[in-house]
C-alpha positions in Angstrom: 0.0 0.0 0.0 1.3 3.5 -0.8 1.9 5.9 2.1 -0.9 8.5 2.1 -2.4 11.1 4.4 -5.5 10.1 6.3 -8.8 12.0 5.6 -9.3 15.2 7.6 -12.6 16.3 9.1 -12.1 19.9 8.0 -11.9 18.8 4.3 -15.3 17.0 4.3 -18.8 17.8 3.1 -22.3 16.5 3.4 -25.0 16.7 0.6 -28.6 15.4 0.4 -31.5 14.7 -2.0 -35.1 13.9 -1.3 -36.3 10.4 -2.1 -39.6 9.7 -3.9 -39.5 6.1 -2.6 -38.1 5.2 0.8 -34.5 4.0 0.6 -34.2 4.6 -3.2 -31.9 7.4 -4.4 -33.3 9.2 -7.5 -31.7 8.0 -10.8 -30.4 11.5 -11.5 -30.2 13.1 -8.1 -30.0 16.9 -7.7 -27.8 17.0 -4.7 -27.5 20.0 -2.4 -24.8 20.8 0.2 -25.8 20.9 3.9 -24.6 23.6 6.2 -23.8 21.1 8.9 -21.5 21.6 11.9 -18.6 19.3 12.6 -19.9 16.1 14.3 -22.5 14.9 11.8 -22.9 11.2 12.3 -24.2 8.3 10.2 -23.5 5.2 12.3 -24.5 1.9 10.8 -25.0 -1.0 13.2 -25.3 -4.7 12.2 -26.8 -7.2 14.7 -24.9 -10.4 15.0 -25.5 -13.9 16.3 -23.2 -16.7 17.4 -24.3 -20.3 17.2 -25.3 -22.0 20.4 -24.8 -25.4 18.9 -22.8 -27.8 21.1 -19.4 -29.0 19.9 -16.9 -31.4 21.4 -14.3 -28.7 20.7 -16.0 -26.4 23.2 -15.8 -23.7 20.6 -18.3 -21.5 18.7 -19.1 -23.2 15.4 -21.1 -20.6 13.6 -21.7 -16.9 13.2 -24.1 -14.8 11.2 -25.1 -11.2 10.8 -28.7 -9.9 11.4 -30.4 -6.7 10.5 -28.7 -3.5 9.5 -29.8 -0.2 10.9 -28.4 3.3 11.1 -28.8 6.3 13.3 -27.1 9.6 14.0 -27.2 13.3 14.5 -26.9 16.3 12.3 -25.7 19.3 14.3 -26.2 22.8 12.9 -26.1 26.5 13.4 -29.5 27.8 12.5 -29.7 30.1 9.5 -32.7 31.3 7.5 -33.7 28.9 4.7 -30.9 26.4 5.2 -32.9 23.7 7.0 -36.5 24.2 5.8 -36.6 20.8 4.1 -35.5 19.1 7.3 -37.9 21.1 9.5 -40.7 20.0 7.1 -39.6 16.4 7.3 -39.2 16.4 11.1 -42.7 17.8 11.7 -44.3 15.8 8.9 -46.0 19.0 7.6 -45.7 21.1 4.5 -44.8 24.8 4.3 -48.0 26.6 3.4 -47.9 30.4 3.0 -44.7 30.3 5.0 -46.3 28.4 7.9 -45.3 24.9 9.0 -47.4 22.7 11.3 -47.2 19.2 12.5 -48.6 16.7 10.0 -48.5 13.1 8.9 -46.4 13.2 5.7 -43.4 10.9 5.7 -40.3 12.0 3.9 -36.9 10.4 3.5 -33.6 11.5 2.0 -30.3 10.1 0.7 -27.3 11.7 2.3 -23.8 11.5 0.8 -20.8 12.1 3.1 -17.8 13.3 1.0 -14.0 13.1 1.9 -12.5 14.7 -1.2 -8.9 14.5 0.1 -9.0 10.7 -0.2 -11.7 10.6 -3.0 -14.2 8.6 -0.8 -17.9 9.0 -0.5 -20.5 7.2 1.5 -24.2 7.1 0.6 -26.8 6.8 3.4 -30.2 5.9 2.0 -33.6 6.0 3.6 -32.7 8.8 6.1 -35.7 9.8 8.2 -35.6 12.6 10.8 -36.9 11.5 14.2 -36.3 14.6 16.3 -35.0 18.2 16.7 -33.3 20.1 19.4 -32.8 23.9 19.4 -30.8 25.9 21.9 -30.9 29.7 22.4 -28.4 31.0 24.9 -27.2 34.5 25.7 -24.2 35.9 23.8 -24.1 32.8 21.5 -25.1 31.5 18.0 -28.4 29.6 17.9 -27.5 25.9 17.6 -29.4 22.7 17.3 -29.3 19.1 16.1 -31.6 16.9 14.0 -31.7 13.2 15.0 -32.3 10.6 12.3 -32.4 7.0 11.4 -31.5 5.5 8.0 -31.9 2.3 6.1 -28.5 1.4 4.7 -25.0 2.6 3.9 -22.8 2.0 0.9 -19.4 3.1 -0.4 -17.9 2.2 -3.8 -14.3 2.9 -4.4 -11.2 1.6 -6.2 -8.3 2.8 -4.1 -4.7 2.9 -5.3 -2.7 0.1 -3.8 0.7 1.1 -5.2 0.7 -2.0 -7.5 -2.4 -2.1 -9.6 -2.2 0.3 -12.6 -4.8 2.2 -14.5 -4.3 2.9 -18.2 -6.4 5.7 -19.9 -7.6 5.4 -23.5 -10.0 7.7 -25.3 -13.1 6.5 -23.5 -11.9 3.7 -21.2 -9.9 3.0 -18.1 -8.2 -0.4 -17.8 -6.9 -1.8 -14.6 -4.1 -4.4 -14.5 -5.7 -6.6 -11.8 -8.8 -6.9 -9.6 -12.4 -6.2 -10.6 -14.4 -3.1 -10.9 -17.5 -5.2 -10.6 -16.3 -6.8 -7.3 -15.6 -3.3 -6.1 -19.3 -2.5 -6.5 -19.3 -0.2 -9.6 -22.2 -0.5 -12.0 -23.3 0.9 -15.3 -25.0 4.3 -14.8 -22.8 5.3 -11.8 -21.2 8.7 -11.7 -17.5 8.2 -10.8 -15.0 10.8 -9.6 -11.5 10.1 -11.0 -8.4 11.5 -9.2 -4.7 10.9 -9.1 -4.2 10.7 -12.9 -0.9 12.1 -14.1 -2.7 13.9 -16.9 -4.7 16.6 -15.0 -7.5 16.6 -17.6 -8.3 13.0 -16.8 -9.2 13.9 -13.2 -13.0 14.5 -13.4 -16.5 13.0 -13.1 -17.6 10.5 -15.7 -20.7 8.3 -16.1 -20.1 4.5 -16.6 -21.7 3.3 -19.9 -19.9 0.0 -20.1 -18.2 -2.2 -17.5 -16.2 -5.4 -17.3 -14.0 -6.7 -14.5 -11.0 -4.7 -15.8 -12.4 -2.1 -18.2 -14.6 0.9 -17.3 -16.1 2.7 -20.3 -17.5 6.2 -20.3 -19.2 7.5 -23.5 -17.4 10.6 -24.9 -15.4 10.9 -21.7 -12.6 12.6 -23.6 -9.7 11.0 -21.7 -6.2 11.8 -22.7 -4.3 8.7 -23.5 -2.0 7.9 -20.6 0.2 4.8 -20.0 -0.6 2.4 -17.1 0.3 4.1 -13.8 -0.4 3.7 -10.1 -1.8 6.5 -8.1 -5.3 6.6 -9.6 -8.4 6.5 -7.3 -12.0 6.0 -8.5 -15.1 6.6 -6.4 -18.8 6.5 -7.0 -20.5 9.8 -6.3 -24.1 11.1 -6.6 -22.9 14.1 -8.6 -21.8 17.7 -8.0 -24.1 19.3 -5.3 -25.5 22.8 -5.7 -24.3 25.3 -3.1 -26.0 25.8 0.2 -27.5 29.1 1.2 -25.4 31.9 2.6 -27.7 33.6 5.0 -26.0 34.5 8.3 -26.5 32.3 11.3 -28.9 33.5 14.0 -27.6 34.7 17.3 -29.3 35.6 20.6 -29.2 39.4 20.1 -32.1 39.7 17.6 -35.5 38.3 18.5 -37.9 38.1 21.3 -39.6 35.7 23.7 -43.3 35.9 24.6 -45.5 34.3 27.3 -49.2 34.6 26.6 -48.5 37.2 24.0 -46.5 39.5 26.2 -42.8 40.1 25.6 -40.7 39.1 28.5 -37.2 40.6 28.7 -35.9 38.4 31.6 -35.4 35.2 29.5 -31.8 34.0 29.6 -32.2 30.7 27.8 -34.7 28.7 25.6 -34.5 25.0 24.8 -36.9 23.3 22.4 -37.1 19.6 21.7 -39.2 17.7 19.2 -39.2 13.9 19.5 -41.2 11.2 17.7 -39.6 7.9 18.8 -38.6 6.4 15.5 -38.2 2.7 15.1 -37.0 0.4 12.3 -39.7 -1.8 10.8 -38.1 -5.1 9.9 -39.6 -8.0 7.9 -38.4 -11.6 7.1 -35.8 -12.2 4.5 -34.5 -8.6 4.4 -31.6 -7.3 6.4 -32.6 -3.7 6.1 -35.7 -1.9 7.5 -38.8 -1.8 5.3 -39.4 1.6 6.7 -38.8 3.8 9.7 -42.0 4.1 11.8 -42.6 7.3 13.7 -44.7 7.7 16.9 -46.5 10.5 18.5 -44.8 13.9 18.2 -43.8 15.2 21.6 -42.8 18.9 22.0 -41.1 20.0 25.1 -38.4 22.4 26.4 -37.5 24.8 29.0 -37.3 28.5 29.8 -34.6 30.0 32.0 -35.7 33.4 33.4 -34.1 35.9 35.8 -35.8 35.5 39.2 -37.4 39.0 39.7 -40.9 37.9 40.7 -43.1 34.9 40.6 -45.3 35.8 37.6 -44.0 33.0 35.4 -43.8 30.5 38.2 -47.5 31.1 39.1 -48.4 29.4 35.9 -46.6 26.3 37.1 -48.1 26.5 40.6 -51.7 27.0 39.2 -51.3 24.5 36.3 -52.3 27.2 33.9 -52.2 26.6 30.2 -49.6 29.0 28.7 -48.7 30.3 25.2 -45.0 30.2 24.8 -43.3 31.6 21.6 -40.0 32.9 20.5 -38.8 34.7 17.4 -35.3 34.6 15.9 -34.3 37.5 13.7 -35.2 41.1 13.3 -37.6 42.3 10.6 -37.1 39.8 7.8 -35.6 36.3 7.3 -37.1 35.4 10.7 -38.6 32.3 12.3 -41.2 32.3 14.9 -41.7 29.1 17.0 -45.2 29.1 18.6 -46.6 26.6 21.1 -50.0 28.0 22.0 -50.9 25.4 24.7 -48.1 24.6 27.1 -48.0 23.4 30.6 -45.1 24.2 32.9 -44.0 20.8 34.4 -41.3 21.9 36.8 -39.7 25.0 38.3 -36.3 25.1 39.9 -34.3 28.0 41.3 -30.5 28.3 40.9 -28.2 29.1 43.8 -25.7 31.2 41.9 -24.1 33.9 44.0 -24.4 36.6 41.5 -27.8 36.0 39.9 -30.8 33.9 40.7 -32.6 32.3 37.8 -35.5 29.9 37.5 -35.6 27.1 35.0 -39.2 26.2 34.0 -39.7 23.0 32.0 -42.7 22.9 29.7 -44.6 20.3 27.7 -46.8 21.4 24.7 -50.0 19.8 23.5 -52.3 20.1 20.5 -54.0 23.5 20.0 -57.2 23.4 18.1 -56.9 27.0 17.0 -53.5 26.4 15.4 -54.4 22.8 14.4 -50.9 21.9 15.7 -48.8 21.6 18.8 -45.9 23.5 17.3 -46.3 26.1 14.6 -43.3 27.6 12.8 -43.7 30.8 10.8 -41.0 32.1 8.5 -40.8 35.7 7.3 -38.8 35.9 4.0 
């Protein structure tokens, strides 16, 4: 194997496309980059089973794999328009006149993680969002995370081993050993070529013909190059379009309201949406048939300066409360509104410099809004 640098997290990217059928990437996907923070995870787990069959050797005589399932997190810094698709998918609703409510529409996505420094991509199919957390803190950027489950993961790559050579002809690449088919390549795949000694040969091509040792790309326009090591090929879903560039939200623009009145003593807001996703498995298939979603639970907390007991009285009396908060100033704003909330706990800090109260809340369905949580965006 040739000596090479390992992939670096700072030189990675994440892109996505909506699926029309759960777990099936569109034939010609229009990928789009995601404005994700460092720490995005797509962790695949495979169940396994060891045989309990008795043996005179006193040793395990069999082993097999069970179902495959994936889960993870997509951390972000909130910016206007960057995550509207994911908010829609998490709530199961549809943006209508710039208003999003909780609904029953199921959506799934294919995500591609990209490490261009080593020309490696991983495709995660059947990704379903199962929850959302959002954190608004003083003197900070508004951050959050989407939780998700996914169906399966794949990565198709021919990596330079320092021995096998790739020779370029007008429309073909020929390898000296091994098999493109065994590597997982297929006709119709888009492939990124890197490491060629002729710079013009390093580009994306579409496979139109394939044997074990010859990959053909119609009208690829390769420059003829003798067999050399150093070439790497990797399946990709195409070149993604750019993500938006709106600035991230911070805690200096916006407001918080309780029962329609602005309160200036809030020092923190946490919002959580959870819908208890679970993989639905069937016989004779190692991957989930779908991701089932449960009841949407909306909860969170308010941290307020302890100047009186006006807010806490709602907890003591069990009074239904309208809690909302807006991020942004006059345009490119989001308003998160939970019209029927109940405060479920109230605790007072013992800090020497400032007393605060943390009030946890749980929201329920509001008939007037026809939703537990309603998000309004202002373009």
